[in-house]
Every structure is written in C-alpha cells, then in structure tokens.
C-alpha positions in Angstrom: -4.8 -5.2 -14.5 -2.2 -7.7 -15.2 -3.8 -10.0 -12.8 -7.2 -9.3 -14.3 -5.6 -10.2 -17.8 -6.7 -6.9 -19.2 -3.4 -5.0 -19.3 -2.9 -6.0 -23.0 -6.2 -5.0 -24.1 -6.0 -1.3 -22.3 -2.5 -0.8 -23.6 -3.8 -1.7 -27.2 -6.7 0.7 -26.9 -4.4 3.5 -25.7 -2.0 2.9 -28.7 -5.1 3.4 -31.0 -5.8 6.9 -29.9 -4.1 9.7 -31.7 -2.7 11.8 -28.9 -0.5 13.9 -31.3 -0.3 17.6 -30.4 -1.8 18.4 -33.9 -4.9 16.3 -32.6 -5.2 17.1 -28.9 -4.7 20.6 -27.6 -2.8 21.3 -24.4 -5.9 22.0 -22.6 -7.6 18.7 -23.8 -4.5 16.8 -22.8 -4.4 18.3 -19.3 -8.0 17.2 -18.9 -7.1 13.7 -20.2 -4.2 13.7 -17.6 -6.5 14.8 -14.7 -9.1 12.2 -15.4 -6.6 9.4 -15.5 -5.2 10.5 -12.3 -8.7 10.8 -10.7 -9.8 7.5 -12.1 -6.5 5.6 -10.9 -6.5 7.2 -7.6 -9.9 6.1 -6.6 -10.0 3.5 -3.9 -10.8 0.0 -5.0 -13.0 -2.5 -3.2 -9.9 -3.9 -1.2 -8.3 -0.6 -0.4 -9.5 1.9 2.2 -9.0 5.7 1.6 -6.4 7.3 3.7 -9.1 9.5 5.4 -10.6 6.2 6.7 -7.5 4.9 8.4 -7.1 5.2 12.3 -4.9 7.9 13.7 -1.5 6.5 15.2 -1.2 6.8 18.7 
C-alpha cells in the first residue's frame, strides 16, 4: 500500500470508524477481524498461492 501511495488514505478511513465496544459487539468485531484476514491473505497478481507451488524433491 505504501508503494501504491494509498496507505495514508486507508489508515485515515480506519481512524474514522467507531470501533468502541459500545458501538461494535464482540461478534461483529470477530467478523470484521475474519474479513480483514481473508482479504489480506488473498494472493495478489504477483503471488502464487502455496497450493500452486511445486513440491520440493
């Protein structure tokens, strides 16, 4: 993100979200966390998924 010059914009948008426990339940926070992990773990156009790598002999 830093290379694409969007890191500041992303951090700024996260700072504007109210994530206080009074506003977001534990269940909702769990869903948010799971979604962030899922989205950031997605292989990008330059990365191959681990399952696509060749076995070591």
